[in-house]
VOBA-1610 file (N, C-alpha, C; in pm, whole numbers, padded with zeros to 5 digits, always signed):
BEGIN
Unk-01541-00936+02149Unk-01645-00868+02113Unk-01606-00756+01999Unk-01465-00701+02002Unk-01428-00653+01921Unk-01433-00745+01754Unk-01352-00847+01795Unk-01363-00944+01696Unk-01533-00928+01600Unk-01604-00940+01666Unk-01771-00964+01607Unk-01808-00795+01556Unk-01744-00731+01628Unk-01796-00568+01584Unk-01749-00569+01439Unk-01590-00555+01425Unk-01560-00561+01298Unk-01584-00637+01201Unk-01662-00750+01216Unk-01744-00820+01092Unk-01869-00807+01022Unk-01885-00638+01146Unk-02024-00543+01075Unk-01915-00413+01013Unk-02043-00350+00939Unk-01987-00204+00874Unk-02018-00106+01026Unk-02036-00128+01137Unk-02041-00037+01243Unk-01944-00081+01319Unk-01882-00234+01321Unk-01792-00260+01367Unk-01647-00182+01315Unk-01670-00168+01165Unk-01544-00106+01111Unk-01519+00020+01138Unk-01630+00100+01144Unk-01639+00271+01168Unk-01600+00261+01296Unk-01615+00199+01383Unk-01596+00174+01542Unk-01450+00158+01557Unk-01377+00050+01466Unk-01221-00011+01471Unk-01148+00168+01409Unk-01232+00190+01287Unk-01155+00271+01228Unk-01134+00466+01362Unk-01268+00441+01380Unk-01220+00566+01563Unk-01141+00570+01683Unk-01138+00406+01649Unk-01025+00361+01792Unk-00873+00423+01697Unk-00812+00352+01622Unk-00740+00378+01523Unk-00712+00553+01501Unk-00790+00596+01484Unk-00811+00744+01470Unk-00790+00811+01596Unk-00760+00753+01731Unk-00745+00813+01857Unk-00814+00917+01894Unk-00946+00821+01876Unk-01087+00896+01970Unk-01146+00782+02080Unk-01036+00789+02157Unk-01071+00736+02290Unk-01090+00567+02277Unk-00959+00524+02223Unk-00991+00329+02201Unk-00920+00286+02339Unk-00958+00205+02328Unk-00878+00133+02439Unk-00744+00044+02385Unk-00641+00102+02425Unk-00507+00065+02390Unk-00476-00099+02412Unk-00586-00128+02554Unk-00568-00253+02531Unk-00637-00390+02437Unk-00714-00346+02338Unk-00790-00417+02286Unk-00692-00407+02128Unk-00639-00557+02113Unk-00521-00534+02014Unk-00579-00553+01863Unk-00531-00532+01769Unk-00577-00559+01659Unk-00510-00698+01583Unk-00540-00786+01496Unk-00478-00880+01429Unk-00439-00797+01302Unk-00302-00890+01246Unk-00318-00863+01133Unk-00356-00797+01021Unk-00470-00950+00989Unk-00550-00892+00893Unk-00653-00769+00939Unk-00697-00801+01022Unk-00777-00657+01099Unk-00714-00517+01033Unk-00620-00530+01078Unk-00497-00411+01053Unk-00490-00371+00877Unk-00474-00450+00828Unk-00465-00480+00656Unk-00613-00407+00633Unk-00734-00474+00687Unk-00870-00452+00591Unk-00864-00300+00676Unk-00844-00279+00770Unk-00848-00106+00799Unk-00810+00007+00711Unk-00651-00008+00704Unk-00583+00052+00647Unk-00573+00054+00488Unk-00629-00085+00432Unk-00545-00108+00261Unk-00597+00009+00163Unk-00747+00049+00198Unk-00799+00175+00104Unk-00697+00320+00140Unk-00688+00340+00240Unk-00589+00476+00277Unk-00468+00462+00181Unk-00381+00320+00211Unk-00267+00293+00129Unk-00257+00287-00031Unk-00430+00262-00116Unk-00426+00256-00207Unk-00433+00407-00264Unk-00496+00489-00189Unk-00524+00654-00183Unk-00416+00683-00211Unk-00302+00685-00118Unk-00170+00767-00129Unk-00095+00680-00222Unk-00106+00582-00296Unk-00053+00506-00405Unk-00065+00577-00530Unk-00217+00638-00532Unk-00265+00700-00627Unk-00210+00858-00634Unk-00232+00901-00541Unk-00208+01072-00525Unk-00052+01036-00517Unk+00042+01002-00480Unk+00211+01001-00446Unk+00267+00911-00545Unk+00241+00819-00560Unk+00298+00702-00648Unk+00415+00626-00564Unk+00334+00611-00432Unk+00434+00539-00328Unk+00377+00382-00354Unk+00391+00274-00410Unk+00324+00140-00363Unk+00244+00139-00257Unk+00116+00097-00292Unk-00001+00061-00168Unk+00081-00058-00060Unk+00183-00169-00129Unk+00225-00277-00086Unk+00311-00219+00038Unk+00394-00119-00047Unk+00511-00110+00041Unk+00468-00006+00189Unk+00374+00083+00163Unk+00305+00118+00282Unk+00214+00078+00404Unk+00193-00024+00317Unk+00103-00100+00422Unk+00227-00162+00493Unk+00319-00256+00455Unk+00403-00335+00485Unk+00490-00262+00638Unk+00538-00119+00584Unk+00591-00021+00654Unk+00490-00012+00774Unk+00427+00025+00770Unk+00297+00040+00865Unk+00292-00105+00959Unk+00274-00165+00876Unk+00246-00329+00969Unk+00379-00314+01024Unk+00495-00326+01009Unk+00620-00336+01037Unk+00681-00207+01192Unk+00614-00104+01113Unk+00679+00018+01214Unk+00606-00005+01323Unk+00444-00003+01312Unk+00314-00006+01411Unk+00305-00133+01482Unk+00371-00267+01458Unk+00322-00355+01518Unk+00176-00391+01522Unk+00153-00350+01403Unk-00040-00401+01317Unk-00120-00310+01408Unk-00084-00152+01472Unk-00124-00071+01505Unk-00158-00081+01639Unk-00047-00141+01688Unk-00093-00200+01835Unk+00045-00129+01918Unk+00163-00048+01849Unk+00255-00008+01917Unk+00250+00103+02029Unk+00310+00128+02096Unk+00285+00281+02211Unk+00254+00392+02122Unk+00342+00411+01965Unk+00370+00535+01943Unk+00237+00541+01833Unk+00133+00393+01805Unk+00068+00416+01733Unk-00059+00470+01810Unk-00047+00378+01900Unk-00182+00394+02010Unk-00208+00509+02083Unk-00054+00586+02101Unk-00117+00679+02188Unk-00047+00814+02044Unk+00032+00835+01994Unk+00068+00921+01900Unk-00037+00913+01755Unk-00078+00806+01739Unk-00111+00801+01583Unk-00033+00813+01472Unk+00131+00764+01527Unk+00234+00751+01470Unk+00257+00616+01404Unk+00215+00573+01295Unk+00230+00429+01254Unk+00353+00395+01124Unk+00433+00539+01154Unk+00545+00493+01090Unk+00674+00493+01163Unk+00685+00501+01247Unk+00768+00539+01321Unk+00894+00681+01280Unk+00790+00755+01251Unk+00871+00869+01196Unk+00903+01013+01324Unk+01019+01005+01307Unk+01069+01080+01422Unk+01075+01277+01374Unk+01100+01351+01510Unk+01073+01485+01450Unk+01078+01556+01310Unk+01253+01575+01302Unk+01318+01621+01216Unk+01259+01729+01126Unk+01285+01840+01237Unk+01238+01967+01184Unk+01084+02003+01182Unk+01023+01927+01290Unk+00867+01925+01305Unk+00847+02029+01404Unk+00700+02107+01371Unk+00701+02207+01429Unk+00544+02162+01531Unk+00440+02052+01422Unk+00368+01961+01534Unk+00357+01912+01640Unk+00276+01863+01661Unk+00249+01786+01803Unk+00374+01659+01849Unk+00431+01644+01959Unk+00575+01574+01941Unk+00529+01475+02067Unk+00612+01345+02080Unk+00566+01242+02153Unk+00704+01188+02183Unk+00765+01155+02289Unk+00906+01131+02327Unk+00894+01003+02371Unk+00999+00915+02298Unk+00979+00775+02344Unk+01142+00711+02323Unk+01152+00571+02367Unk+01282+00516+02378Unk+01323+00494+02231Unk+01426+00486+02142Unk+01456+00417+02029Unk+01583+00389+02021Unk+01667+00437+01910Unk+01758+00413+01949Unk+01848+00480+02014Unk+01807+00589+02131Unk+01849+00648+02171Unk+01756+00682+02313Unk+01753+00720+02421Unk+01656+00728+02523Unk+01575+00906+02480Unk+01471+00841+02486Unk+01360+00990+02510Unk+01376+01053+02374Unk+01357+00965+02248Unk+01381+01077+02129Unk+01241+01134+02113Unk+01271+01191+01986Unk+01148+01313+02009Unk+01093+01225+01830Unk+00932+01211+01863Unk+00890+01153+01738Unk+00715+01264+01711Unk+00703+01217+01608Unk+00564+01328+01560Unk+00442+01271+01599Unk+00381+01379+01664Unk+00236+01286+01702Unk+00148+01358+01623Unk+00031+01260+01571Unk-00059+01310+01512Unk-00197+01310+01560Unk-00335+01388+01515Unk-00462+01361+01587Unk-00537+01257+01519Unk-00470+01184+01442Unk-00531+01077+01382Unk-00422+01007+01287Unk-00465+00851+01288Unk-00386+00776+01185Unk-00387+00842+01010Unk-00460+00868+01028Unk-00498+00914+00858Unk-00356+00997+00833Unk-00370+01106+00920Unk-00232+01194+00908Unk-00095+01162+00913Unk-00118+01051+00986Unk+00033+00946+00954Unk+00055+00910+00866Unk-00057+00857+00752Unk-00039+00803+00639Unk+00007+00901+00507Unk-00065+01008+00573Unk-00036+01124+00453Unk+00116+01186+00464Unk+00132+01211+00599Unk+00260+01268+00611Unk+00384+01181+00613Unk+00352+00981+00617Unk+00441+00938+00543Unk+00497+00959+00387Unk+00368+00969+00332Unk+00401+01004+00161Unk+00448+01101+00204Unk+00442+01231+00209Unk+00510+01363+00215Unk+00649+01326+00245Unk+00673+01274+00417Unk+00795+01263+00398Unk+00887+01186+00281Unk+00812+01100+00239Unk+00912+01008+00106Unk+00945+01088+00003Unk+00873+01212+00005Unk+00874+01289-00114Unk+00986+01407-00117Unk+01048+01370-00014Unk+01177+01464-00002Unk+01330+01420-00111Unk+01394+01539-00119Unk+01485+01421-00242Unk+01591+01308-00192Unk+01606+01300-00119Unk+01680+01152-00050Unk+01582+01036-00081Unk+01515+01058-00130Unk+01425+00929-00170Unk+01342+00928-00389Unk+01400+01054-00399Unk+01395+01089-00497Unk+01415+01009-00626Unk+01525+00913-00604Unk+01574+00787-00687Unk+01459+00669-00672Unk+01367+00654-00599Unk+01304+00532-00559Unk+01182+00578-00663Unk+01141+00718-00752Unk+01028+00755-00796Unk+01075+00724-00980Unk+01227+00676-00958Unk+01222+00588-01107Unk+01184+00456-01124Unk+01187+00410-01049Unk+01145+00273-01047Unk+00985+00222-01102Unk+00992+00138-01171Unk+00803+00077-01169Unk+00739+00109-01080Unk+00682+00162-01056Unk+00574+00160-00940Unk+00496+00037-00872Unk+00490-00089-00884Unk+00465-00170-00857Unk+00611-00278-00808Unk+00721-00215-00817Unk+00859-00287-00805Unk+00855-00268-00637Unk+00829-00361-00556Unk+00802-00366-00428Unk+00962-00387-00360Unk+01002-00479-00445Unk+01169-00517-00428Unk+01257-00407-00418Unk+01261-00357-00517Unk+01319-00197-00541Unk+01328-00117-00425Unk+01182-00091-00424Unk+01137+00033-00325Unk+01176-00051-00182Unk+01194-00161-00130Unk+01236-00242+00025Unk+01383-00198-00026Unk+01457-00247-00091Unk+01594-00229-00088Unk+01618-00077-00116Unk+01569+00024-00168Unk+01606+00178-00192Unk+01573+00200-00059Unk+01429+00154+00014Unk+01425+00273+00157Unk+01575+00247+00230Unk+01561+00134+00228Unk+01737+00077+00340Unk+01823+00150+00291Unk+01852+00160+00125Unk+01986+00274+00079Unk+01972+00384+00124Unk+01838+00466+00139Unk+01813+00602+00131Unk+01829+00637+00310Unk+01846+00512+00374Unk+01840+00559+00533Unk+01703+00555+00613Unk+01625+00507+00543Unk+01502+00503+00651Unk+01483+00413+00781Unk+01583+00331+00702Unk+01591+00238+00870Unk+01742+00180+00878Unk+01755+00153+01008Unk+01920+00120+01015Unk+01948-00043+01025Unk+01805-00096+01025Unk+01830-00259+01065Unk+01846-00320+00895Unk+01977-00365+00912Unk+02010-00446+00769Unk+01897-00519+00705Unk+01816-00572+00790Unk+01730-00700+00744Unk+01616-00623+00696Unk+01611-00492+00727Unk+01450-00417+00689Unk+01412-00472+00547Unk+01500-00465+00482Unk+01390-00454+00310Unk+01380-00602+00270Unk+01414-00733+00368Unk+01402-00858+00344Unk+01278-00854+00453Unk+01258-00762+00537Unk+01112-00752+00617Unk+00976-00732+00576Unk+01032-00632+00471Unk+00907-00588+00395Unk+00865-00657+00302Unk+00949-00706+00210Unk+00970-00827+00118Unk+00898-00927+00189Unk+00938-01010+00338Unk+00825-01093+00368Unk+00707-01089+00386Unk+00684-00952+00426Unk+00526-00911+00509Unk+00469-00878+00350Unk+00516-00851+00221Unk+00415-00787+00120Unk+00376-00906+00073Unk+00493-01065+00050Unk+00456-01093-00011Unk+00364-01257+00103Unk+00366-01225+00201Unk+00308-01331+00291Unk+00167-01244+00337Unk+00157-01174+00276Unk+00001-01138+00294Unk-00036-01095+00184Unk+00005-01134+00059Unk-00055-01078-00074Unk-00052-00903-00087Unk+00031-00850-00029Unk-00063-00692-00023Unk-00025-00666-00195Unk+00073-00691-00271Unk+00075-00665-00395Unk-00086-00649-00474Unk-00187-00690-00436Unk-00309-00700-00466Unk-00379-00540-00446Unk-00305-00489-00327Unk-00363-00358-00331Unk-00274-00237-00439Unk-00170-00301-00495Unk-00131-00211-00580Unk-00206-00246-00744Unk-00252-00355-00719Unk-00326-00390-00856Unk-00464-00320-00854Unk-00502-00275-00713Unk-00608-00201-00654Unk-00609-00091-00730Unk-00494-00012-00713Unk-00454+00122-00699Unk-00506+00114-00850Unk-00408+00072-00935Unk-00394+00098-01084Unk-00507+00082-01126Unk-00606+00009-01082Unk-00731-00008-01148Unk-00855+00109-01136Unk-00870+00175-01234Unk-00971+00302-01249Unk-01059+00274-01169Unk-01125+00167-01193Unk-01300+00122-01121Unk-01276+00070-01017Unk-01208+00103-00947Unk-01187+00090-00804Unk-01230+00151-00697Unk-01323+00148-00610Unk-01402+00264-00559Unk-01370+00224-00389Unk-01233+00296-00331Unk-01205+00277-00186Unk-01325+00290-00092Unk-01325+00280-00001Unk-01395+00302+00147Unk-01326+00392+00200Unk-01425+00482+00231Unk-01369+00609+00278Unk-01267+00602+00435Unk-01168+00670+00427Unk-01090+00618+00572Unk-01060+00774+00637Unk-01057+00774+00790Unk-01038+00908+00808Unk-00938+00974+00814Unk-00968+01122+00725Unk-00853+01204+00731Unk-00919+01300+00815Unk-00867+01422+00901Unk-00877+01512+00960Unk-00905+01649+00865Unk-01035+01690+00869Unk-01090+01800+00748Unk-01148+01889+00806Unk-01149+02018+00775Unk-01234+02140+00834Unk-01273+02244+00736Unk-01377+02308+00706Unk-01438+02381+00608Unk-01308+02541+00629Unk-01278+02562+00510Unk-01187+02718+00532Unk-01313+02804+00432Unk-01358+02858+00562Unk-01486+02982+00461Unk-01414+03079+00384Unk-01282+03103+00372Unk-01220+03208+00320Unk-01161+03179+00195Unk-01197+03030+00142Unk-01158+02986+00017Unk-01252+02899-00057Unk-01347+02978-00048Unk-01443+02922-00133Unk-01482+02766-00138Unk-01473+02692+00016Unk-01548+02543+00008Unk-01405+02472-00013Unk-01316+02500-00037Unk-01173+02380-00034Unk-01185+02352+00096Unk-01070+02260+00111Unk-01054+02221+00238Unk-00906+02179+00318Unk-00910+02245+00440Unk-00787+02180+00489Unk-00756+02042+00516Unk-00655+01937+00459Unk-00643+01877+00499Unk-00496+01834+00575Unk-00430+01882+00599Unk-00306+01852+00672Unk-00266+02003+00672Unk-00107+02003+00783Unk-00012+02106+00813Unk+00074+02053+00821Unk+00207+02147+00714Unk+00311+02087+00699Unk+00421+02200+00782Unk+00571+02123+00772Unk+00653+02207+00801Unk+00617+02301+00945Unk+00588+02495+00916Unk+00543+02548+01021Unk+00397+02573+01021Unk+00320+02441+01023Unk+00179+02485+01034Unk+00118+02537+00908Unk+00163+02483+00782Unk+00123+02559+00664Unk+00006+02474+00624Unk-00114+02585+00616Unk-00251+02492+00556Unk-00218+02436+00399Unk-00242+02335+00383Unk-00291+02253+00279Unk-00446+02216+00243Unk-00453+02251+00067Unk-00576+02297+00017Unk-00571+02202-00078Unk-00708+02145-00126Unk-00784+02088-00222Unk-00771+02153-00373Unk-00713+02154-00470Unk-00786+02223-00599Unk-00923+02193-00642Unk-00986+02262-00760Unk-01102+02182-00851Unk-01063+02046-00888Unk-00954+02046-00913Unk-00861+01915-00982Unk-00836+01841-00861Unk-00854+01851-00769Unk-00862+01762-00646Unk-00705+01725-00647Unk-00622+01848-00642Unk-00473+01812-00623Unk-00430+01937-00478Unk-00362+01856-00409Unk-00299+01952-00289Unk-00223+02086-00329Unk-00267+02178-00270Unk-00175+02288-00330Unk-00176+02371-00153Unk-00033+02455-00198Unk-00037+02566-00069Unk-00014+02694-00122Unk-00075+02782-00059Unk-00046+02949-00102Unk+00068+03034+00003Unk+00135+03050-00082Unk+00268+03096-00043Unk+00266+03222+00081Unk+00307+03199+00193Unk+00313+03344+00236Unk+00374+03452+00227Unk+00500+03472+00171Unk+00583+03556+00163Unk+00648+03536-00022Unk+00745+03642-00016Unk+00822+03602-00210Unk+00915+03514-00116Unk+00948+03437-00182Unk+01024+03334-00148Unk+01134+03256-00258Unk+01264+03225-00210Unk+01339+03133-00333Unk+01249+02970-00326Unk+01250+02913-00395Unk+01229+02770-00429Unk+01293+02641-00324Unk+01412+02716-00290Unk+01521+02623-00201Unk+01473+02674-00082Unk+01408+02794-00024Unk+01368+02789+00080Unk+01221+02762+00125Unk+01128+02778+00017Unk+01005+02693+00060Unk+01003+02521+00050Unk+01078+02447-00064Unk+01092+02330-00016Unk+01163+02290+00125Unk+01251+02403+00156Unk+01276+02326+00304Unk+01175+02336+00408Unk+01090+02466+00367Unk+00983+02479+00492Unk+00888+02377+00479Unk+00911+02339+00340Unk+00779+02172+00328Unk+00827+02031+00341Unk+00968+02030+00380Unk+01014+01931+00394Unk+00989+01843+00273Unk+01053+01901+00126Unk+01049+01832+00027Unk+01158+01917-00039Unk+01148+01825-00177Unk+01306+01828-00275Unk+01265+01968-00336Unk+01400+02034-00420Unk+01359+02111-00502Unk+01285+02120-00626Unk+01362+02015-00665Unk+01311+01910-00786Unk+01161+01913-00781Unk+01104+01876-00659Unk+00986+01846-00654Unk+00846+01967-00684Unk+00920+02110-00639Unk+00843+02200-00604Unk+00852+02284-00794Unk+00980+02234-00851Unk+00946+02275-00982Unk+00887+02195-01075Unk+00946+02062-01032Unk+00827+01962-01146Unk+00721+02013-01137Unk+00628+01985-00987Unk+00473+01992-00970Unk+00471+02132-01022Unk+00538+02210-01071Unk+00458+02334-01075Unk+00489+02396-01195Unk+00582+02346-01250Unk+00631+02345-01452Unk+00719+02497-01383Unk+00775+02507-01285Unk+00881+02626-01303Unk+01020+02606-01298Unk+01095+02721-01386Unk+01235+02767-01436Unk+01317+02692-01321Unk+01435+02685-01365Unk+01506+02673-01238Unk+01566+02796-01129Unk+01566+02885-01202Unk+01581+03015-01124Unk+01428+03061-01078Unk+01346+03049-01094Unk+01232+03089-01036Unk+01165+03101-00905Unk+01112+03240-00898Unk+01111+03237-00755Unk+00966+03264-00757Unk+00902+03194-00598Unk+00747+03211-00575Unk+00757+03374-00500Unk+00609+03430-00546Unk+00548+03528-00520Unk+00474+03515-00390Unk+00452+03598-00258Unk+00356+03600-00194Unk+00248+03548-00278Unk+00131+03472-00214Unk-00004+03451-00292Unk+00005+03367-00392Unk+00115+03288-00456Unk+00122+03204-00503Unk+00047+03089-00487Unk+00022+03042-00587Unk-00067+02868-00575Unk+00044+02774-00574Unk+00098+02679-00472Unk+00244+02584-00506Unk+00153+02441-00503Unk+00160+02392-00606Unk+00125+02234-00551Unk+00245+02144-00490Unk+00169+02067-00434Unk+00290+01956-00352Unk+00260+01813-00359Unk+00186+01790-00521Unk+00155+01692-00568Unk+00140+01710-00706Unk+00210+01577-00808Unk+00171+01639-00934Unk+00056+01699-00981Unk+00029+01758-01084Unk-00078+01802-01167Unk-00099+01678-01241Unk-00249+01742-01242Unk-00347+01603-01364Unk-00271+01629-01489Unk-00329+01493-01585Unk-00309+01497-01728Unk-00422+01548-01777Unk-00538+01637-01701Unk-00635+01650-01785Unk-00721+01715-01636Unk-00826+01820-01696Unk-00920+01924-01611Unk-01022+01797-01601Unk-01088+01800-01480Unk-01218+01719-01418Unk-01396+01780-01489Unk-01306+01941-01436Unk-01439+01983-01481Unk-01487+02078-01597Unk-01374+02150-01660Unk-01373+02219-01749Unk-01328+02160-01891Unk-01335+02164-02021Unk-01308+02151-02137Unk-01189+02255-02215Unk-01232+02408-02173Unk-01117+02504-02279Unk-01125+02584-02166Unk-01013+02673-02210Unk-00992+02805-02144Unk-00940+02931-02272Unk-00975+03014-02227Unk-00958+03131-02338Unk-00866+03220-02271Unk-00743+03263-02368Unk-00638+03333-02264Unk-00669+03458-02286Unk-00643+03517-02145Unk-00662+03642-02131Unk-00523+03736-02098Unk-00538+03840-02163Unk-00391+03949-02146Unk-00321+03937-01980Unk-00184+03854-02021Unk-00130+03876-01916Unk-00070+03707-01871Unk-00159+03610-01889Unk-00183+03489-01877Unk-00072+03419-01957Unk-00010+03356-01909Unk+00109+03271-01965Unk+00044+03097-01917Unk+00087+03027-01998Unk+00063+02872-02031Unk+00106+02784-01862Unk+00178+02875-01801Unk+00226+02815-01637Unk+00100+02872-01564Unk+00060+02946-01588Unk-00062+03016-01480Unk-00136+02967-01506Unk-00175+02929-01631Unk-00329+02868-01675Unk-00314+02714-01604Unk-00210+02672-01619Unk-00164+02535-01550Unk-00182+02527-01426Unk-00156+02637-01345Unk-00188+02624-01186Unk-00300+02661-01171Unk-00387+02754-01260Unk-00512+02784-01224Unk-00621+02658-01255Unk-00583+02561-01311Unk-00672+02389-01336Unk-00600+02312-01270Unk-00465+02273-01265Unk-00400+02189-01216Unk-00388+02118-01275Unk-00358+02167-01444Unk-00331+02069-01546Unk-00152+02050-01608Unk-00082+01967-01648Unk+00050+02000-01669Unk+00041+02071-01778Unk+00148+02184-01801Unk+00165+02223-01933Unk+00178+02162-02058Unk+00267+02042-02027Unk+00271+01934-02120Unk+00163+01897-02193Unk+00058+01898-02086Unk-00105+01777-02148Unk-00175+01905-02185Unk-00124+02054-02148Unk-00249+02158-02215Unk-00192+02137-02372Unk-00034+02146-02389Unk-00028+02187-02507Unk-00070+02070-02612Unk-00049+01940-02578Unk-00075+01798-02610Unk-00256+01775-02676Unk-00308+01851-02568Unk-00478+01841-02584Unk-00478+01941-02682Unk-00429+02038-02699Unk-00442+02171-02780Unk-00396+02131-02920Unk-00273+02022-02956Unk-00243+02000-03048Unk-00123+02123-03110Unk-00058+02159-02983Unk+00051+02270-03018Unk+00179+02270-02969Unk+00291+02271-03067Unk+00421+02228-03053Unk+00478+02276-02901Unk+00556+02205-02813Unk+00591+02231-02700Unk+00690+02365-02659Unk+00694+02449-02770Unk+00757+02599-02760Unk+00655+02718-02783Unk+00540+02643-02813Unk+00420+02749-02836Unk+00398+02868-02735Unk+00400+03006-02765Unk+00344+03101-02662Unk+00239+03135-02673Unk+00116+03153-02555Unk+00014+03156-02589Unk+00024+03321-02639Unk-00102+03361-02661Unk-00177+03486-02729Unk-00298+03501-02655Unk-00335+03633-02619Unk-00487+03671-02605Unk-00603+03631-02665Unk-00674+03551-02632Unk-00785+03501-02750Unk-00765+03326-02782Unk-00646+03273-02742Unk-00631+03149-02793Unk-00721+03123-02681Unk-00801+03010-02748Unk-00870+02862-02677Unk-00811+02732-02670Unk-00761+02729-02534Unk-00650+02615-02498Unk-00759+02463-02463Unk-00731+02364-02489Unk-00831+02291-02474Unk-00760+02221-02305Unk-00812+02169-02240Unk-00802+02117-02092Unk-00795+01959-02037Unk-00882+01904-02164Unk-00886+01730-02234Unk-00896+01727-02314Unk-00913+01611-02378Unk-00863+01592-02526Unk-00992+01628-02605Unk-01100+01627-02575Unk-01222+01674-02641Unk-01208+01800-02684Unk-01296+01833-02797Unk-01278+01973-02845Unk-01207+02010-02916Unk-01174+02151-02990Unk-01087+02180-03092Unk-01016+02325-03025Unk-00911+02365-03115Unk-00862+02464-03091Unk-00884+02568-03161Unk-00921+02708-03126Unk-00957+02799-03213Unk-00851+02918-03148Unk-00824+02987-03266Unk-00756+03121-03262Unk-00811+03214-03327Unk-00765+03350-03251Unk-00849+03490-03278Unk-00731+03569-03415
//
């Protein structure tokens, strides 16, 4: 019955709801090809947003969740076997290396894929992002080196899954600007106090995460704090907070600051220019639009050490010209 249903659009939606934890029957098992088809678009999305190869994400999910059929996957929507590690969200307990170990529990599998990406953005995995984005073998070996898994054969298992199932095709799709993925389930709800931005996940101590106009995830700092403390609360590396927000090494975060938890974009999707107001800096303008400081300078044909002045018109994408008062 399930095999026939998945061959139709309705069947795909139904299958998604099962994996998302919406009352599916755990006795109904998914084949590997069905599992890949259901979650390839989410893996592509994660690659585009977080620069983690889609092939690696899918191979890890297949291996860790048993094609979505493991107890952790069916009862806790945990498709990557991520343990609690200072997690303050929902929890479940499962025998692994030791008896009754704590694992993260999600409302749906989409949250598991997102949290897996955020988990890999910690400093211990930072060296992986220096590899070519389609170097799945380097990623497989690097994950073992960084301590993601204890099985000495873990890299070989991932590489075999990728090659046997041609998962590298999804890396190519992620790099193809014309590729249009099918929607996959992600928990969302509107935040009426934030002009319609969407809350998509919670991190660390239930920190809400929003989408900017430029479609980049960010949090709003709840208090004055150091970069180190904020990074610890978000399970991220100090370098990521500084790099993603163009912050100096000794900078501090103030209450109410917008802090991006993924890289800003190379250009604005909605705006052409910005006229500098009194008190604004390149960094504050960069935060406002979600465009990297160095790209604003490049679009505006300005040197890297340029100090903006009130009245300057800055280009937020390559079109247009720069005017000064």
